[in-house]
C-alpha positions in Angstrom: 126.7 154.5 162.0 123.4 153.4 161.4 123.5 154.7 157.7 126.6 152.9 157.2 126.0 149.7 158.2 122.6 150.1 156.1 124.4 150.8 153.1 127.4 148.2 153.5 124.4 145.6 153.8 122.7 147.1 150.6 125.5 146.5 148.5 126.7 142.7 150.0 130.1 144.8 151.5 132.3 144.1 148.9 134.6 147.6 147.1 132.3 148.7 144.1 134.8 150.1 142.8 136.6 146.6 142.6 133.5 144.6 142.1 133.2 146.3 138.9 136.7 145.0 137.8 135.6 141.7 138.7 137.6 141.9 141.7 136.3 140.8 145.4 137.7 142.9 148.1 135.3 143.9 151.3 134.4 147.4 151.5 136.2 148.8 154.7 134.6 152.3 154.3 131.9 154.0 153.3 133.2 156.8 151.1 131.2 160.5 150.5 131.3 160.9 146.1 130.3 164.7 146.7 132.9 165.1 149.4 131.3 166.8 153.0 132.8 170.3 153.2 131.9 173.4 156.0 129.0 174.5 153.4 126.9 170.8 153.0 128.3 169.4 156.4 124.1 169.7 157.9 122.7 168.8 153.9 121.2 165.0 154.9 121.4 164.5 150.7 125.0 164.8 151.0 125.2 163.2 153.8 123.1 160.5 154.4 121.8 159.7 150.9 122.4 156.5 149.7 123.0 158.2 146.1 126.1 159.6 147.2 127.5 157.1 149.2 130.2 154.0 147.9 131.6 151.2 149.7 135.1 151.4 149.1 137.8 149.1 150.6 141.2 151.0 152.4 143.6 150.5 148.6 140.6 152.4 146.6 139.4 155.1 149.3 143.1 155.9 149.5 143.4 156.1 145.7 140.9 158.8 145.1 142.0 160.7 148.4 145.6 160.7 147.6 145.7 160.7 143.6 147.2 164.0 143.6 149.4 164.5 146.7 153.1 163.6 145.5 155.6 165.3 146.8 157.8 164.2 144.4 158.3 162.5 140.7 161.6 160.6 139.4 162.8 161.9 136.5 164.9 160.3 133.6 167.7 159.2 135.1 166.5 157.9 138.8 166.7 161.3 140.7 163.7 162.5 142.9 162.1 166.2 141.9 160.6 167.9 144.7 157.9 170.0 143.2 
């Protein structure tokens, strides 16, 4: 919790991805660029290093984690096709 709080303070509490596009939006999540896994869960360089953290708004965080989880697509006639 302290690491999260300190990181958000360091970056000004704004979403870093939105800010890079000129959009001002508050960050709600401190995201790990290298995802946490069973292999690295005890590695402080992954968990606590500011180099591996990114302040994101909910929308950017959802886009990161759910970018390839669409369960369907729409064909040229507007019909839903499941994968």
